[in-house]
N, C-alpha and C positions, 0 to 999 in steps of 0.2 A: 580224634584231632590232631594227637601227637604222632599216630599212622600215618594220615594224611598229609602231614608236615614233612616226616621222613620221605615219604613217596616223592614228595614235589622237591625236596632238597638234594636227596641222594640218588634217585633212579636217573642214571645219565643217557641222553639220546644224543649219539654224535657229538661226544664230548663237553655237552650241556644238562645240566639239569632241566627239568620241566620249571621250575622256579624262575631259572637265567631267561628261558623263552616266553615265559607270562611276563617277567618283567619288562625285556625287550618290548613286547607287543603294548604293554601299559604306556611304556615311553612314548612310542609312537603316537597311539591314540589319544593321549593327554595333550600333548605337543601340538598333533594336527588338530585337534579341537581348539583350542586355545587359538592356534592360527586362524582357524574359520572365525573364531571372536572378533581377533584384530580386521581381519579383512572385512567383517559384517559394519562393525561400529567407526574404523577408520576410514578405509578406502570408500566404503560407500556415502560415507557423510561427505568426504571431499568430493568426490564425485558429483553430488548434488549441490556444494558450494561452488563448484568449477563451471555447473550449467548454469547456476542461479545467475552468477557473476561474469558469464559469457568467458572464462579463463580457457581457451581452447587448449594452448600450450599444456597446462597445468592437466587438463583432462586427456590429454594425449600420453602424458606422463603416468598418470594413473593406469589407464589402459595397459601401457608398454609396460609396466611393473608388472601389473596383474599376469600376465600373459608371459613373461619372461622371468621377473624375478621371484615372483612367487611361487613357481615350480622349484627352483634351484633351494627355497627354502625349506620346502618338503623336502628336497633332496637330501638336503643337510641334516634335515630331523632323522629320516630314514638311516643315513649312513651312521650316524651318534648311536641309533638305537641298537642297529645290527652290529656295530662296532666292539659292543662289549662281551660278545659271544666268541666262543674259543671255535674260528673255524679252519678248516684245512687249509692248506696255502694254497690250492688250487681255487679254493671258493672265495679265500681273500681277494686273491688275484683278479676272478671274473666280475666280483662288486666293485672294487677299486678302479677296474676299468670300463664298467658300466656307467659308475658315477662319473668318472673324469669325463666322457663321451656325452652324459647329459649336461655335463658343466660347460664342455665346449659350444655345446648347440646352442642353449639359452645365452649364455655370455654373448658369444657373436652375433646370434640373431638380435639381442638387446641393442648390441652395439652400432649393427647395421641399421637397424629401426630408428635410431637417433640421427645418424649420417643423413638417409634419405629425407628425413623431416626438416633436419638442418639444412639441407641442400634446397628443398622445397620452398622453405620460408626464404632463404637467400634469393632464390629466382623471383619468388613472388615482391619481395622487397624492392629488387632493382629493375623489375618489370624487364626481364630478359626476353629477346625476341625468340619467336617460336623455334628458329632453326638452331640457335644458342640453348633453347631448352631440351631439344631434343639430343644434341649433343652432349649435353651434361649428363642427361639420364642414360645415354649408351656407356659414358663413361663411368658412369655410380654402377652399372651393370659391370664393367668390368673389372672394378675396384671390389665389388661384393664377390665376384667370382676368385678374384686375387685372397681377400681376405679368407675365404671357405677353405681355399687351398692352403696356403699358410698355417690356419688352423688344424688341418687334417693333418699336415706333415708334423705338426707340433705334437699331435696327439699320436701318431707314430713312434714319433722319437721318444715320448714318455713312456711309452708301453717297452721300448727298448729296440725296436724296430731300425736296423742301420740304414740310415736315409742314404746315406753316401753310395752303400753298396745296391740299393733301390734306383737311385740315379743313373748308377752305372749300368745297369741291367736296361734302362733304357734303349742301350744302343746309340747309333749314328742317328736314327728316325728322331729319336727323343733331342738329341743335340740338335738337329735342326729345326725342329718346332720351336725347342728355348728358344734358339737364336732370331728366328722370325718373331718371335712374342715380344723378344728384347727390343728388335727395331719398330715395332708397331707402338709397343709400352713406350718407348724414346719418342717419338710422334707424338702421341696422347699427352704425354705430360707437357711437351713442347707446347702443345695448343693450349692447355690451360694457362702456361708460361705467358703466351703472347694474350691471352684472354685477360689475365688478371693484372698482370705489368702493364698491356698495352703500349709497346713499342712503335705501333701503328695498327690502324682499322682498316677498314671497307672503304673506297673513295681515297685515301692517301698516295701521294705519289713519294715513292721510295726509289732507292738505287741500292743494288748490294751487288758488290764486287765490279763487275762490269755491265751489267743488267741493270735497267732500270724499266721503271711502268708504273700504272697504276693498281692497286691493290683491288681486285675484282670479289675475291669469294678465301674465306679461311675457313679449311676443312678441320676434320679431325687429324688427318695424315698429310695433306698437303694444303698450302696457298698459292689460289692462281692470280698473276700477275698480268695487265694488258701493256705491252710496249707501247710507243708511239708511232710504231710502223705496223701496229695491227696484231702481230703474232701474240699468241699467249703461251706464258712462262709458267713453269710450274715446277716450286719448290718444296721440299721436304720441310716439313717445321721444324725439325730439329737443325738443318741447314741453315735456315733462315736463323734461329736463335743464336747458331756457333759463330753466323758471319756479322762482319763490320756493314750495316747497313745505314743508309742517311735518309730522315723524312724530312721532306720540305711542308708539311703542312703547316709547323709551327713557324716558317719562315716569314719575318716582318717585312725585311728588305731585302732586295735582290740589285748586288752592282753589274751594271752593263759596261765592259770595255771594250 
């Protein structure tokens, strides 16, 4: 028995004793088993309760948490169990980078899942028209791509990658793409400003600077106005938001001189 204990504690493999490896494995196995019990008795019962009482949002949160937050908890258990070992600098860097990548992935996916669910609930509650629902879903995809891009940049920055040098390496083509994307995003955000603030709606008669007409369509990038003489006027949403306009929809009296 003493010989076995001596072997377990004194024989080193990659700077760690066999006992250290077994202890780390035991911590991970026991913690994972405890998490499975919690999942079985807590999440399953909450799911049944949500189904019985028809709490769709609670059921959604349970499923979303099981798909995204639970893997993060397992990841934390793995990190704690292996972090107690004496590892080389290279292995520490590899494990930290892998854990960070998984943390960013599941964290962003959880956030975007909640965002899309909230957007669907908002559109359903306000009985939004099909065209506006389509516009919101297109914008949601743009937003998702933007969030993933920002998360990826933050991940690279955390790894020590020089982001400024990477952006500079894109050259003129990258700058052109960035500028065009900036204009597109500006019009897109202006569309949501128009939709939420409602300075005008389809059917309103408005005057923008020296132009006037009836609003026929509010798109993601442009708004189309039909003038009194019949021609179609096209304004970018950003131009409309930054311009002084008059809306005659709410006018109650008109003075004739």
